[in-house]
mmCIF file of the N, C-alpha and C atoms, coordinates in Angstrom:
data_MODEL
# 
_entry.id   MODEL 
# 
loop_
_atom_site.group_PDB 
_atom_site.id 
_atom_site.type_symbol 
_atom_site.label_atom_id 
_atom_site.label_alt_id 
_atom_site.label_comp_id 
_atom_site.label_asym_id 
_atom_site.label_entity_id 
_atom_site.label_seq_id 
_atom_site.pdbx_PDB_ins_code 
_atom_site.Cartn_x 
_atom_site.Cartn_y 
_atom_site.Cartn_z 
_atom_site.occupancy 
_atom_site.B_iso_or_equiv 
_atom_site.pdbx_formal_charge 
_atom_site.auth_seq_id 
_atom_site.auth_comp_id 
_atom_site.auth_asym_id 
_atom_site.auth_atom_id 
_atom_site.pdbx_PDB_model_num 
ATOM 1   N N  . MET A 1 1  ? 0.845  -1.179 0.000  1.00 0.00 ? 1  MET A N  1 
ATOM 2   C CA . MET A 1 1  ? 0.000  0.000  0.000  1.00 0.00 ? 1  MET A CA 1 
ATOM 3   C C  . MET A 1 1  ? 0.888  1.239  0.000  1.00 0.00 ? 1  MET A C  1 
ATOM 4   N N  . SER A 1 2  ? 0.548  2.212  -0.831 1.00 0.00 ? 2  SER A N  1 
ATOM 5   C CA . SER A 1 2  ? 1.246  3.497  -0.896 1.00 0.00 ? 2  SER A CA 1 
ATOM 6   C C  . SER A 1 2  ? 0.225  4.618  -0.834 1.00 0.00 ? 2  SER A C  1 
ATOM 7   N N  . ILE A 1 3  ? 0.600  5.705  -0.177 1.00 0.00 ? 3  ILE A N  1 
ATOM 8   C CA . ILE A 1 3  ? -0.206 6.921  -0.191 1.00 0.00 ? 3  ILE A CA 1 
ATOM 9   C C  . ILE A 1 3  ? 0.590  7.951  -0.975 1.00 0.00 ? 3  ILE A C  1 
ATOM 10  N N  . ILE A 1 4  ? -0.061 8.547  -1.985 1.00 0.00 ? 4  ILE A N  1 
ATOM 11  C CA . ILE A 1 4  ? 0.619  9.427  -2.922 1.00 0.00 ? 4  ILE A CA 1 
ATOM 12  C C  . ILE A 1 4  ? 0.021  10.826 -2.814 1.00 0.00 ? 4  ILE A C  1 
ATOM 13  N N  . LEU A 1 5  ? 0.895  11.816 -2.676 1.00 0.00 ? 5  LEU A N  1 
ATOM 14  C CA . LEU A 1 5  ? 0.497  13.222 -2.609 1.00 0.00 ? 5  LEU A CA 1 
ATOM 15  C C  . LEU A 1 5  ? 0.941  13.903 -3.891 1.00 0.00 ? 5  LEU A C  1 
ATOM 16  N N  . GLY A 1 6  ? 0.011  14.510 -4.604 1.00 0.00 ? 6  GLY A N  1 
ATOM 17  C CA . GLY A 1 6  ? 0.328  15.291 -5.794 1.00 0.00 ? 6  GLY A CA 1 
ATOM 18  C C  . GLY A 1 6  ? 0.151  16.764 -5.484 1.00 0.00 ? 6  GLY A C  1 
ATOM 19  N N  . ILE A 1 7  ? 1.102  17.582 -5.940 1.00 0.00 ? 7  ILE A N  1 
ATOM 20  C CA . ILE A 1 7  ? 1.061  19.017 -5.670 1.00 0.00 ? 7  ILE A CA 1 
ATOM 21  C C  . ILE A 1 7  ? 1.152  19.779 -6.986 1.00 0.00 ? 7  ILE A C  1 
ATOM 22  N N  . ASP A 1 8  ? 0.269  20.749 -7.164 1.00 0.00 ? 8  ASP A N  1 
ATOM 23  C CA . ASP A 1 8  ? 0.270  21.633 -8.329 1.00 0.00 ? 8  ASP A CA 1 
ATOM 24  C C  . ASP A 1 8  ? 0.611  23.033 -7.829 1.00 0.00 ? 8  ASP A C  1 
ATOM 25  N N  . PRO A 1 9  ? 1.905  23.418 -7.874 1.00 0.00 ? 9  PRO A N  1 
ATOM 26  C CA . PRO A 1 9  ? 2.311  24.694 -7.293 1.00 0.00 ? 9  PRO A CA 1 
ATOM 27  C C  . PRO A 1 9  ? 1.851  25.885 -8.125 1.00 0.00 ? 9  PRO A C  1 
ATOM 28  N N  . GLY A 1 10 ? 1.621  26.969 -7.439 1.00 0.00 ? 10 GLY A N  1 
ATOM 29  C CA . GLY A 1 10 ? 1.249  28.222 -8.091 1.00 0.00 ? 10 GLY A CA 1 
ATOM 30  C C  . GLY A 1 10 ? 1.573  29.376 -7.163 1.00 0.00 ? 10 GLY A C  1 
ATOM 31  N N  . SER A 1 11 ? 1.617  30.582 -7.703 1.00 0.00 ? 11 SER A N  1 
ATOM 32  C CA . SER A 1 11 ? 1.956  31.728 -6.855 1.00 0.00 ? 11 SER A CA 1 
ATOM 33  C C  . SER A 1 11 ? 0.765  32.206 -6.029 1.00 0.00 ? 11 SER A C  1 
ATOM 34  N N  . ARG A 1 12 ? -0.452 32.050 -6.528 1.00 0.00 ? 12 ARG A N  1 
ATOM 35  C CA . ARG A 1 12 ? -1.650 32.483 -5.790 1.00 0.00 ? 12 ARG A CA 1 
ATOM 36  C C  . ARG A 1 12 ? -2.432 31.307 -5.221 1.00 0.00 ? 12 ARG A C  1 
ATOM 37  N N  . VAL A 1 13 ? -2.479 30.192 -5.965 1.00 0.00 ? 13 VAL A N  1 
ATOM 38  C CA . VAL A 1 13 ? -3.235 29.018 -5.527 1.00 0.00 ? 13 VAL A CA 1 
ATOM 39  C C  . VAL A 1 13 ? -2.372 27.782 -5.740 1.00 0.00 ? 13 VAL A C  1 
ATOM 40  N N  . THR A 1 14 ? -2.219 26.976 -4.693 1.00 0.00 ? 14 THR A N  1 
ATOM 41  C CA . THR A 1 14 ? -1.513 25.706 -4.782 1.00 0.00 ? 14 THR A CA 1 
ATOM 42  C C  . THR A 1 14 ? -2.520 24.597 -4.551 1.00 0.00 ? 14 THR A C  1 
ATOM 43  N N  . GLY A 1 15 ? -2.621 23.693 -5.513 1.00 0.00 ? 15 GLY A N  1 
ATOM 44  C CA . GLY A 1 15 ? -3.557 22.582 -5.394 1.00 0.00 ? 15 GLY A CA 1 
ATOM 45  C C  . GLY A 1 15 ? -2.854 21.322 -4.926 1.00 0.00 ? 15 GLY A C  1 
ATOM 46  N N  . TYR A 1 16 ? -3.616 20.428 -4.305 1.00 0.00 ? 16 TYR A N  1 
ATOM 47  C CA . TYR A 1 16 ? -3.052 19.155 -3.865 1.00 0.00 ? 16 TYR A CA 1 
ATOM 48  C C  . TYR A 1 16 ? -4.116 18.063 -3.976 1.00 0.00 ? 16 TYR A C  1 
ATOM 49  N N  . GLY A 1 17 ? -3.654 16.845 -4.102 1.00 0.00 ? 17 GLY A N  1 
ATOM 50  C CA . GLY A 1 17 ? -4.537 15.691 -4.137 1.00 0.00 ? 17 GLY A CA 1 
ATOM 51  C C  . GLY A 1 17 ? -3.839 14.505 -3.499 1.00 0.00 ? 17 GLY A C  1 
ATOM 52  N N  . VAL A 1 18 ? -4.611 13.637 -2.858 1.00 0.00 ? 18 VAL A N  1 
ATOM 53  C CA . VAL A 1 18 ? -4.054 12.477 -2.169 1.00 0.00 ? 18 VAL A CA 1 
ATOM 54  C C  . VAL A 1 18 ? -4.825 11.239 -2.605 1.00 0.00 ? 18 VAL A C  1 
ATOM 55  N N  . ILE A 1 19 ? -4.080 10.197 -2.991 1.00 0.00 ? 19 ILE A N  1 
ATOM 56  C CA . ILE A 1 19 ? -4.683 8.912  -3.333 1.00 0.00 ? 19 ILE A CA 1 
ATOM 57  C C  . ILE A 1 19 ? -3.945 7.803  -2.593 1.00 0.00 ? 19 ILE A C  1 
ATOM 58  N N  . ARG A 1 20 ? -4.618 6.660  -2.474 1.00 0.00 ? 20 ARG A N  1 
ATOM 59  C CA . ARG A 1 20 ? -3.992 5.476  -1.884 1.00 0.00 ? 20 ARG A CA 1 
ATOM 60  C C  . ARG A 1 20 ? -3.969 4.398  -2.961 1.00 0.00 ? 20 ARG A C  1 
ATOM 61  N N  . GLN A 1 21 ? -2.798 3.773  -3.149 1.00 0.00 ? 21 GLN A N  1 
ATOM 62  C CA . GLN A 1 21 ? -2.665 2.675  -4.096 1.00 0.00 ? 21 GLN A CA 1 
ATOM 63  C C  . GLN A 1 21 ? -2.506 1.383  -3.312 1.00 0.00 ? 21 GLN A C  1 
ATOM 64  N N  . THR A 1 22 ? -3.395 0.442  -3.584 1.00 0.00 ? 22 THR A N  1 
ATOM 65  C CA . THR A 1 22 ? -3.321 -0.886 -2.985 1.00 0.00 ? 22 THR A CA 1 
ATOM 66  C C  . THR A 1 22 ? -3.353 -1.880 -4.139 1.00 0.00 ? 22 THR A C  1 
ATOM 67  N N  . GLY A 1 23 ? -2.207 -2.455 -4.441 1.00 0.00 ? 23 GLY A N  1 
ATOM 68  C CA . GLY A 1 23 ? -2.131 -3.336 -5.602 1.00 0.00 ? 23 GLY A CA 1 
ATOM 69  C C  . GLY A 1 23 ? -2.429 -2.553 -6.867 1.00 0.00 ? 23 GLY A C  1 
ATOM 70  N N  . ARG A 1 24 ? -3.420 -3.019 -7.630 1.00 0.00 ? 24 ARG A N  1 
ATOM 71  C CA . ARG A 1 24 ? -3.811 -2.347 -8.874 1.00 0.00 ? 24 ARG A CA 1 
ATOM 72  C C  . ARG A 1 24 ? -4.882 -1.293 -8.657 1.00 0.00 ? 24 ARG A C  1 
ATOM 73  N N  . TYR A 1 25 ? -5.343 -1.109 -7.448 1.00 0.00 ? 25 TYR A N  1 
ATOM 74  C CA . TYR A 1 25 ? -6.480 -0.235 -7.169 1.00 0.00 ? 25 TYR A CA 1 
ATOM 75  C C  . TYR A 1 25 ? -6.031 1.118  -6.622 1.00 0.00 ? 25 TYR A C  1 
ATOM 76  N N  . LEU A 1 26 ? -6.709 2.174  -7.067 1.00 0.00 ? 26 LEU A N  1 
ATOM 77  C CA . LEU A 1 26 ? -6.470 3.526  -6.576 1.00 0.00 ? 26 LEU A CA 1 
ATOM 78  C C  . LEU A 1 26 ? -7.717 4.011  -5.861 1.00 0.00 ? 26 LEU A C  1 
ATOM 79  N N  . GLU A 1 27 ? -7.513 4.663  -4.717 1.00 0.00 ? 27 GLU A N  1 
ATOM 80  C CA . GLU A 1 27 ? -8.626 5.201  -3.934 1.00 0.00 ? 27 GLU A CA 1 
ATOM 81  C C  . GLU A 1 27 ? -8.381 6.684  -3.678 1.00 0.00 ? 27 GLU A C  1 
ATOM 82  N N  . TYR A 1 28 ? -9.351 7.503  -4.021 1.00 0.00 ? 28 TYR A N  1 
ATOM 83  C CA . TYR A 1 28 ? -9.279 8.942  -3.773 1.00 0.00 ? 28 TYR A CA 1 
ATOM 84  C C  . TYR A 1 28 ? -9.431 9.194  -2.275 1.00 0.00 ? 28 TYR A C  1 
ATOM 85  N N  . LEU A 1 29 ? -8.490 9.951  -1.696 1.00 0.00 ? 29 LEU A N  1 
ATOM 86  C CA . LEU A 1 29 ? -8.558 10.277 -0.272 1.00 0.00 ? 29 LEU A CA 1 
ATOM 87  C C  . LEU A 1 29 ? -8.939 11.730 -0.024 1.00 0.00 ? 29 LEU A C  1 
ATOM 88  N N  . GLY A 1 30 ? -8.538 12.625 -0.907 1.00 0.00 ? 30 GLY A N  1 
ATOM 89  C CA . GLY A 1 30 ? -8.901 14.022 -0.706 1.00 0.00 ? 30 GLY A CA 1 
ATOM 90  C C  . GLY A 1 30 ? -8.124 14.939 -1.622 1.00 0.00 ? 30 GLY A C  1 
ATOM 91  N N  . SER A 1 31 ? -8.585 16.183 -1.687 1.00 0.00 ? 31 SER A N  1 
ATOM 92  C CA . SER A 1 31 ? -7.903 17.196 -2.486 1.00 0.00 ? 31 SER A CA 1 
ATOM 93  C C  . SER A 1 31 ? -8.346 18.567 -1.999 1.00 0.00 ? 31 SER A C  1 
ATOM 94  N N  . GLY A 1 32 ? -7.629 19.574 -2.439 1.00 0.00 ? 32 GLY A N  1 
ATOM 95  C CA . GLY A 1 32 ? -7.999 20.919 -2.041 1.00 0.00 ? 32 GLY A CA 1 
ATOM 96  C C  . GLY A 1 32 ? -7.054 21.945 -2.613 1.00 0.00 ? 32 GLY A C  1 
ATOM 97  N N  . ALA A 1 33 ? -7.177 23.148 -2.112 1.00 0.00 ? 33 ALA A N  1 
ATOM 98  C CA . ALA A 1 33 ? -6.354 24.258 -2.583 1.00 0.00 ? 33 ALA A CA 1 
ATOM 99  C C  . ALA A 1 33 ? -5.955 25.123 -1.399 1.00 0.00 ? 33 ALA A C  1 
ATOM 100 N N  . ILE A 1 34 ? -4.745 25.626 -1.470 1.00 0.00 ? 34 ILE A N  1 
ATOM 101 C CA . ILE A 1 34 ? -4.237 26.578 -0.486 1.00 0.00 ? 34 ILE A CA 1 
ATOM 102 C C  . ILE A 1 34 ? -4.123 27.907 -1.217 1.00 0.00 ? 34 ILE A C  1 
ATOM 103 N N  . ARG A 1 35 ? -4.862 28.893 -0.764 1.00 0.00 ? 35 ARG A N  1 
ATOM 104 C CA . ARG A 1 35 ? -4.913 30.194 -1.439 1.00 0.00 ? 35 ARG A CA 1 
ATOM 105 C C  . ARG A 1 35 ? -4.103 31.229 -0.659 1.00 0.00 ? 35 ARG A C  1 
ATOM 106 N N  . THR A 1 36 ? -3.307 32.000 -1.399 1.00 0.00 ? 36 THR A N  1 
ATOM 107 C CA . THR A 1 36 ? -2.495 33.061 -0.821 1.00 0.00 ? 36 THR A CA 1 
ATOM 108 C C  . THR A 1 36 ? -3.150 34.405 -1.120 1.00 0.00 ? 36 THR A C  1 
ATOM 109 N N  . GLN A 1 37 ? -3.234 35.251 -0.127 1.00 0.00 ? 37 GLN A N  1 
ATOM 110 C CA . GLN A 1 37 ? -3.777 36.593 -0.320 1.00 0.00 ? 37 GLN A CA 1 
ATOM 111 C C  . GLN A 1 37 ? -2.747 37.445 -1.070 1.00 0.00 ? 37 GLN A C  1 
ATOM 112 N N  . VAL A 1 38 ? -3.202 38.365 -1.879 1.00 0.00 ? 38 VAL A N  1 
ATOM 113 C CA . VAL A 1 38 ? -2.309 39.225 -2.662 1.00 0.00 ? 38 VAL A CA 1 
ATOM 114 C C  . VAL A 1 38 ? -1.353 39.978 -1.746 1.00 0.00 ? 38 VAL A C  1 
ATOM 115 N N  . GLU A 1 39 ? -1.835 40.456 -0.624 1.00 0.00 ? 39 GLU A N  1 
ATOM 116 C CA . GLU A 1 39 ? -0.976 41.236 0.283  1.00 0.00 ? 39 GLU A CA 1 
ATOM 117 C C  . GLU A 1 39 ? 0.110  40.390 0.955  1.00 0.00 ? 39 GLU A C  1 
ATOM 118 N N  . ASP A 1 40 ? 0.007  39.057 0.900  1.00 0.00 ? 40 ASP A N  1 
ATOM 119 C CA . ASP A 1 40 ? 1.029  38.181 1.469  1.00 0.00 ? 40 ASP A CA 1 
ATOM 120 C C  . ASP A 1 40 ? 2.202  37.959 0.519  1.00 0.00 ? 40 ASP A C  1 
ATOM 121 N N  . LEU A 1 41 ? 2.035  38.279 -0.771 1.00 0.00 ? 41 LEU A N  1 
ATOM 122 C CA . LEU A 1 41 ? 3.087  38.058 -1.760 1.00 0.00 ? 41 LEU A CA 1 
ATOM 123 C C  . LEU A 1 41 ? 4.119  39.173 -1.703 1.00 0.00 ? 41 LEU A C  1 
ATOM 124 N N  . PRO A 1 42 ? 5.407  38.824 -1.870 1.00 0.00 ? 42 PRO A N  1 
ATOM 125 C CA . PRO A 1 42 ? 6.437  39.868 -1.900 1.00 0.00 ? 42 PRO A CA 1 
ATOM 126 C C  . PRO A 1 42 ? 6.304  40.710 -3.167 1.00 0.00 ? 42 PRO A C  1 
ATOM 127 N N  . THR A 1 43 ? 6.708  41.968 -3.076 1.00 0.00 ? 43 THR A N  1 
ATOM 128 C CA . THR A 1 43 ? 6.627  42.854 -4.249 1.00 0.00 ? 43 THR A CA 1 
ATOM 129 C C  . THR A 1 43 ? 7.994  43.195 -4.776 1.00 0.00 ? 43 THR A C  1 
# 
């Protein structure tokens, strides 16, 4: 069994997804986005 984390980096929004692989089978565990406010970014 493996748990796999995928990350889609971005400057304003970073996405992620998590799946579990057991043999030939994949199971969705969760996903989401981390959002950065404009004022938090360096200028």
